[in-house]
PyMOL commands that place a pseudoatom at each C-alpha (Angstrom):
pseudoatom trace, name=CA, resn=MET, resi=1, chain=A, elem=C, hetatm=0, pos=[-15.120, 30.955, -22.835]
pseudoatom trace, name=CA, resn=ASN, resi=2, chain=A, elem=C, hetatm=0, pos=[-15.241, 34.554, -22.217]
pseudoatom trace, name=CA, resn=PHE, resi=3, chain=A, elem=C, hetatm=0, pos=[-17.481, 37.194, -23.060]
pseudoatom trace, name=CA, resn=GLY, resi=4, chain=A, elem=C, hetatm=0, pos=[-16.356, 38.139, -26.715]
pseudoatom trace, name=CA, resn=GLN, resi=5, chain=A, elem=C, hetatm=0, pos=[-15.976, 34.489, -27.525]
pseudoatom trace, name=CA, resn=ALA, resi=6, chain=A, elem=C, hetatm=0, pos=[-19.627, 34.016, -26.509]
pseudoatom trace, name=CA, resn=ARG, resi=7, chain=A, elem=C, hetatm=0, pos=[-20.892, 36.892, -28.126]
pseudoatom trace, name=CA, resn=ARG, resi=8, chain=A, elem=C, hetatm=0, pos=[-19.459, 36.810, -31.434]
pseudoatom trace, name=CA, resn=ALA, resi=9, chain=A, elem=C, hetatm=0, pos=[-20.186, 32.703, -31.404]
pseudoatom trace, name=CA, resn=SER, resi=10, chain=A, elem=C, hetatm=0, pos=[-24.115, 33.897, -31.038]
pseudoatom trace, name=CA, resn=GLY, resi=11, chain=A, elem=C, hetatm=0, pos=[-23.680, 36.328, -33.499]
pseudoatom trace, name=CA, resn=LEU, resi=12, chain=A, elem=C, hetatm=0, pos=[-24.449, 39.835, -32.138]
pseudoatom trace, name=CA, resn=THR, resi=13, chain=A, elem=C, hetatm=0, pos=[-23.071, 42.498, -32.718]
pseudoatom trace, name=CA, resn=GLN, resi=14, chain=A, elem=C, hetatm=0, pos=[-21.835, 44.513, -29.444]
pseudoatom trace, name=CA, resn=GLU, resi=15, chain=A, elem=C, hetatm=0, pos=[-24.297, 47.260, -30.321]
pseudoatom trace, name=CA, resn=GLN, resi=16, chain=A, elem=C, hetatm=0, pos=[-26.790, 44.240, -30.101]
pseudoatom trace, name=CA, resn=VAL, resi=17, chain=A, elem=C, hetatm=0, pos=[-25.965, 42.881, -26.998]
pseudoatom trace, name=CA, resn=ALA, resi=18, chain=A, elem=C, hetatm=0, pos=[-26.321, 46.665, -25.445]
pseudoatom trace, name=CA, resn=ARG, resi=19, chain=A, elem=C, hetatm=0, pos=[-29.881, 46.866, -26.849]
pseudoatom trace, name=CA, resn=LEU, resi=20, chain=A, elem=C, hetatm=0, pos=[-30.403, 43.627, -24.918]
pseudoatom trace, name=CA, resn=ALA, resi=21, chain=A, elem=C, hetatm=0, pos=[-28.837, 44.613, -21.948]
pseudoatom trace, name=CA, resn=GLY, resi=22, chain=A, elem=C, hetatm=0, pos=[-29.898, 48.137, -21.268]
pseudoatom trace, name=CA, resn=CYS, resi=23, chain=A, elem=C, hetatm=0, pos=[-26.145, 49.228, -21.830]
pseudoatom trace, name=CA, resn=THR, resi=24, chain=A, elem=C, hetatm=0, pos=[-24.352, 51.289, -24.091]
pseudoatom trace, name=CA, resn=GLN, resi=25, chain=A, elem=C, hetatm=0, pos=[-22.023, 50.194, -27.072]
pseudoatom trace, name=CA, resn=GLU, resi=26, chain=A, elem=C, hetatm=0, pos=[-19.059, 51.554, -25.048]
pseudoatom trace, name=CA, resn=ALA, resi=27, chain=A, elem=C, hetatm=0, pos=[-19.597, 48.970, -22.283]
pseudoatom trace, name=CA, resn=VAL, resi=28, chain=A, elem=C, hetatm=0, pos=[-19.999, 46.287, -23.965]
pseudoatom trace, name=CA, resn=SER, resi=29, chain=A, elem=C, hetatm=0, pos=[-16.983, 47.286, -25.968]
pseudoatom trace, name=CA, resn=ALA, resi=30, chain=A, elem=C, hetatm=0, pos=[-15.168, 47.505, -22.413]
pseudoatom trace, name=CA, resn=TRP, resi=31, chain=A, elem=C, hetatm=0, pos=[-16.539, 44.436, -21.274]
pseudoatom trace, name=CA, resn=GLU, resi=32, chain=A, elem=C, hetatm=0, pos=[-14.431, 42.525, -24.072]
pseudoatom trace, name=CA, resn=ARG, resi=33, chain=A, elem=C, hetatm=0, pos=[-11.609, 44.403, -24.341]
pseudoatom trace, name=CA, resn=LYS, resi=34, chain=A, elem=C, hetatm=0, pos=[-12.050, 43.765, -19.655]
pseudoatom trace, name=CA, resn=GLU, resi=35, chain=A, elem=C, hetatm=0, pos=[-11.560, 46.989, -18.637]
pseudoatom trace, name=CA, resn=ILE, resi=36, chain=A, elem=C, hetatm=0, pos=[-14.829, 46.400, -16.666]
pseudoatom trace, name=CA, resn=GLN, resi=37, chain=A, elem=C, hetatm=0, pos=[-17.328, 43.876, -15.484]
pseudoatom trace, name=CA, resn=PRO, resi=38, chain=A, elem=C, hetatm=0, pos=[-20.446, 43.635, -16.481]
pseudoatom trace, name=CA, resn=TYR, resi=39, chain=A, elem=C, hetatm=0, pos=[-23.308, 44.535, -13.509]
pseudoatom trace, name=CA, resn=PRO, resi=40, chain=A, elem=C, hetatm=0, pos=[-25.028, 41.681, -12.466]
pseudoatom trace, name=CA, resn=ARG, resi=41, chain=A, elem=C, hetatm=0, pos=[-28.343, 43.992, -13.847]
pseudoatom trace, name=CA, resn=HIS, resi=42, chain=A, elem=C, hetatm=0, pos=[-26.983, 43.811, -16.944]
pseudoatom trace, name=CA, resn=LEU, resi=43, chain=A, elem=C, hetatm=0, pos=[-25.834, 39.433, -16.933]
pseudoatom trace, name=CA, resn=TRP, resi=44, chain=A, elem=C, hetatm=0, pos=[-29.274, 39.778, -16.200]
pseudoatom trace, name=CA, resn=SER, resi=45, chain=A, elem=C, hetatm=0, pos=[-31.156, 40.467, -19.053]
pseudoatom trace, name=CA, resn=LEU, resi=46, chain=A, elem=C, hetatm=0, pos=[-29.063, 38.477, -21.344]
pseudoatom trace, name=CA, resn=ALA, resi=47, chain=A, elem=C, hetatm=0, pos=[-29.419, 35.365, -19.377]
pseudoatom trace, name=CA, resn=ARG, resi=48, chain=A, elem=C, hetatm=0, pos=[-32.943, 35.692, -19.451]
pseudoatom trace, name=CA, resn=LEU, resi=49, chain=A, elem=C, hetatm=0, pos=[-33.296, 36.592, -22.982]
pseudoatom trace, name=CA, resn=LEU, resi=50, chain=A, elem=C, hetatm=0, pos=[-30.806, 35.058, -25.153]
pseudoatom trace, name=CA, resn=ASP, resi=51, chain=A, elem=C, hetatm=0, pos=[-30.873, 30.729, -25.263]
pseudoatom trace, name=CA, resn=ASN, resi=52, chain=A, elem=C, hetatm=0, pos=[-27.254, 31.039, -27.391]
pseudoatom trace, name=CA, resn=GLU, resi=53, chain=A, elem=C, hetatm=0, pos=[-23.456, 31.212, -26.174]
pseudoatom trace, name=CA, resn=LEU, resi=54, chain=A, elem=C, hetatm=0, pos=[-23.784, 34.449, -24.864]
pseudoatom trace, name=CA, resn=GLY, resi=55, chain=A, elem=C, hetatm=0, pos=[-26.951, 33.484, -23.174]
pseudoatom trace, name=CA, resn=ARG, resi=56, chain=A, elem=C, hetatm=0, pos=[-25.000, 30.799, -20.903]
pseudoatom trace, name=CA, resn=TRP, resi=57, chain=A, elem=C, hetatm=0, pos=[-21.571, 32.439, -20.751]
pseudoatom trace, name=CA, resn=ALA, resi=58, chain=A, elem=C, hetatm=0, pos=[-24.166, 35.546, -18.355]
pseudoatom trace, name=CA, resn=THR, resi=59, chain=A, elem=C, hetatm=0, pos=[-26.482, 32.495, -16.609]
pseudoatom trace, name=CA, resn=GLU, resi=60, chain=A, elem=C, hetatm=0, pos=[-22.497, 31.093, -15.461]
pseudoatom trace, name=CA, resn=GLN, resi=61, chain=A, elem=C, hetatm=0, pos=[-20.939, 34.801, -14.625]
pseudoatom trace, name=CA, resn=LEU, resi=62, chain=A, elem=C, hetatm=0, pos=[-24.455, 35.082, -12.046]
pseudoatom trace, name=CA, resn=GLU, resi=63, chain=A, elem=C, hetatm=0, pos=[-24.104, 31.419, -10.738]
pseudoatom trace, name=CA, resn=GLU, resi=64, chain=A, elem=C, hetatm=0, pos=[-20.574, 32.883, -10.035]
pseudoatom trace, name=CA, resn=ILE, resi=65, chain=A, elem=C, hetatm=0, pos=[-20.987, 35.811, -8.277]
pseudoatom trace, name=CA, resn=MET, resi=66, chain=A, elem=C, hetatm=0, pos=[-24.567, 34.772, -6.494]
pseudoatom trace, name=CA, resn=PRO, resi=67, chain=A, elem=C, hetatm=0, pos=[-24.328, 31.216, -5.395]
pseudoatom trace, name=CA, resn=GLY, resi=68, chain=A, elem=C, hetatm=0, pos=[-28.290, 29.886, -5.204]
pseudoatom trace, name=CA, resn=ILE, resi=69, chain=A, elem=C, hetatm=0, pos=[-29.938, 31.760, -8.372]
pseudoatom trace, name=CA, resn=ASN, resi=70, chain=A, elem=C, hetatm=0, pos=[-31.567, 30.099, -10.340]
pseudoatom trace, name=CA, resn=VAL, resi=71, chain=A, elem=C, hetatm=0, pos=[-32.050, 31.806, -13.765]
pseudoatom trace, name=CA, resn=SER, resi=72, chain=A, elem=C, hetatm=0, pos=[-34.381, 29.919, -15.265]
pseudoatom trace, name=CA, resn=ALA, resi=73, chain=A, elem=C, hetatm=0, pos=[-37.098, 29.437, -13.121]
pseudoatom trace, name=CA, resn=THR, resi=74, chain=A, elem=C, hetatm=0, pos=[-37.091, 32.836, -11.526]
pseudoatom trace, name=CA, resn=HIS, resi=75, chain=A, elem=C, hetatm=0, pos=[-39.623, 35.578, -13.567]
pseudoatom trace, name=CA, resn=LYS, resi=76, chain=A, elem=C, hetatm=0, pos=[-37.968, 39.267, -15.551]
pseudoatom trace, name=CA, resn=GLY, resi=77, chain=A, elem=C, hetatm=0, pos=[-36.283, 41.063, -13.609]
pseudoatom trace, name=CA, resn=VAL, resi=78, chain=A, elem=C, hetatm=0, pos=[-36.811, 39.827, -10.510]
pseudoatom trace, name=CA, resn=PHE, resi=79, chain=A, elem=C, hetatm=0, pos=[-34.057, 37.811, -8.456]
pseudoatom trace, name=CA, resn=GLU, resi=80, chain=A, elem=C, hetatm=0, pos=[-35.281, 33.967, -6.449]
pseudoatom trace, name=CA, resn=MET, resi=81, chain=A, elem=C, hetatm=0, pos=[-32.667, 32.970, -4.766]
pseudoatom trace, name=CA, resn=GLU, resi=82, chain=A, elem=C, hetatm=0, pos=[-32.608, 28.677, -3.992]
for i in range(1, 82): cmd.bond("trace and resi %d" % i, "trace and resi %d" % (i + 1))
show_as sticks, trace
zoom trace
C-alpha cells in the first residue's frame, strides 16, 4: 500500500494529514505524487497519532529508514532505538 492509498483508506483528507503531520497540504500532495518523501519527523507524527492504515504505513516507513526504532514503546517526540 502506498501513501495515497493508506490516506484514503484512513478516511483523511490531505489537509487533515498535513495538520497531523505538521506540514503543508502541498507537501502531502507531493508525497502522494512521489515527488518528495516525508521527513522522518512527519512520519513520526503520523505513526504516533494514528491507529489506522496511514499510521501503520508511517510506522513501516520509519522502521525501514531507521531499523530498530520502536514507535509503539516510545514517548511522543522521542526516538528510542532497541
